[in-house]
N, C-alpha and C positions, 0 to 999 in steps of 0.2 A: 601768814609766814609759813613757808614749807620748810619741814625739818629734813635735812639730808643726812643727818647722823644716824646712828643705830638707836638712839633714844626715840621713844615714840610717844607722843601725846595723841590720844585717840582723836579728840576734836580737831586738833590742828592737822594731824594725818589724814583724817577723813576729808577735810577741806582741800587739802592739797591733792589728794587722789581725785576728788571731783573736778578740780581745775584742770588737772592733767587729762582726764577723760574727755572734757569739753574741747580740749586743744587737739584732739586726735582728728585725722582727716576723715571726715565722715563719708566722703565718696569712695575712698579705698576700702574702708571698713564695710560699707554697704556692698561693694563688689565682692568682697572676700566671703561675706555671709550669703550672698547670692549664689556664688559658685559652690559654696559648701552645701546649701540646701538642694541645689540642682543635682550635685553629685551623690548626695544621700538618697535623693528620690529615685535616681536612675538605678542605683546599687540595690535599693529595696525592691523595685520592680523586677530587676534582673534575677534577684536571689529568692523571690517569693514563689517561683514556680516549683521548686523543690520543697515539698512540704516537711521533709524530715530535717532539712538544713536550712530553714527559710531565714532566721535571723543571725546566723553565725557570722557571715561576712559584714552584715549591716551593723551588728553590735560591736565588731572589732573597729570598724571605720568610726563609728560614733564615739567610741572611747578615744580614738586618735584624734578626732576633731576637738573634743573637750580638752584634751592634753594639749593640743596645739593652740587653742585659743587661750588657754591659761598661760602658756609660754609667751604667746604674742603679747598679752597684757603685762606680764612681768617684764619683759624687755622693753615695752614701751614706757615703762616708768623708770628704768634704769638710766642713771646720769652717766652717759659715756664720757663725759669730760673728766670724771674723777679718775679714769685710766691714766690721764697724763700726769697727774700729780702723784 
């Protein structure tokens, strides 16, 4: 049983989260992670030549990736049908 209210039972909430994670489109998620990893590798190799400023742009992009993935996961669990009611 998935809880859609603000009350949160850890076991039921964890089960609900696992069920929703298994329903995500794996091909799209794999494509996103593949593009992210290729982009990070290219950015790291392009910025590693300058030894004094090697990880600056890479670290900024890595933080953006982590924030973006967190936002993607939060929005994937959001029930958009609650906006109509």
